[in-house]
C-alpha positions, 0 to 999 in steps of 0.5 A: 629910154624905158619902153613900158610894155603893152600886151599882144592883144593891146597892140592889136587893139591900139593898131586897128584903132589908130587905122580906123580913126585915121580912116575916119579923119580922111573921111572927114577932111572930105566932108570939111572941104566940102563944106569949105566949099558950099558953106551948108551948115548940115555939112558941118554937122555931118563932118562933126558926126563922122570925126566925134563919133569915132571917139570911144577909139581914140584913146585906143588909136592916139595911145598906141600912137603916143606908146610908139613915138614916146614908149610911154602910156598917156595918163588915165584922165588924158585916156578918158577925157580923148575917149569922152568929151567929144561925145556930146557934139557928135549926138548933138550935131546928129539930133540936129540933122535929123530933127532938122529933116524930119520934125524941125517943129520940136528941134528947139526942144530936143536940142535943148534937153540934149544939151542940158545933158550934155553939159552936166556930162561934161561937168560930171567928167570934168569935176571928177578928174580934175576937182575931186582928186580924191574920188573914187574915179574907178567906180565913176569913170571907168576901170582899167582892168589890164595895167598892160593895155591903159588905152581900153577902158571899161566905163562905168557911172554916169559915163556909161549911162551917157555913152550908151543913151548916145549910141541908143539914140543915134542908132534909133534916130538914125534907123528911123531916118534912113527909113523915112529917105527909103520911101518910094516916093523919094527921088533916088539919090535920097534912097540910095542915101537911106540905104547907106545911112542904114548900113551904117548905122547897123555897123556902127552899132554893131561895132560899139555894142561888140567893144563895149560888152564882149571880151575881145580876141585879136579876131574880134578886134580886127573884125569890128574895127573893120567894120567901124570903118565900113560904117564910117565909109557908109557915113560918108557916103548917106551924107555927101554921096559924092559924084563919083557914087552917083555916076557908079549908081546912075543916079543921075541918069535916072533922076532925070527920068523922074522930072 
């Protein structure tokens, strides 16, 4: 079997992305199990947030896994799709949580606006990937700068605009959500969730921005993917705050003292 050549930097990128995505899926599975037990709709939204927020790292992670197994690269269209198609799910799921908690009266309007924008994004994506084979997709969707690393794509056009807007929206609303949770009048459990979410959105923003605009070295790749893992772990803590963390933080005892 003929193995296509993958650069050393691409191998590091793929391996670190695969580890980060695998840990994200493990945390997401824990959240999904909690949803199945409780049937709380917001927990389902948390699950969707955790799983699909990592979408931009899917091409590197899954592409590297496929290369290990088959020695071949996936086609360009697959890399673009797995890295972008589920991003609207993540941002709408998060906005549903955010608006339901802080501004339920305007939730419907905000979700409709982002829903329309997401539909346009998906139509744009599928049209230029599948229905317009003669279109200059590199300039409209994304460019692969290194033929030995087809898994890392520099997104262009409306794809770049939508991804940037999604990251910006998530971080701004996330910081606001966390800040509201830190109000001294809130219960200790809520304040701790706010602290964890503040760290999560900060680390996610750093990882996403660096991955998008900074030329990566092996050290930076390992560092940024590590920050991504930490971000997802704090998302899990901020969304769920499992029993072991409550026990560790002695939240139960504090809450009882305040009631």
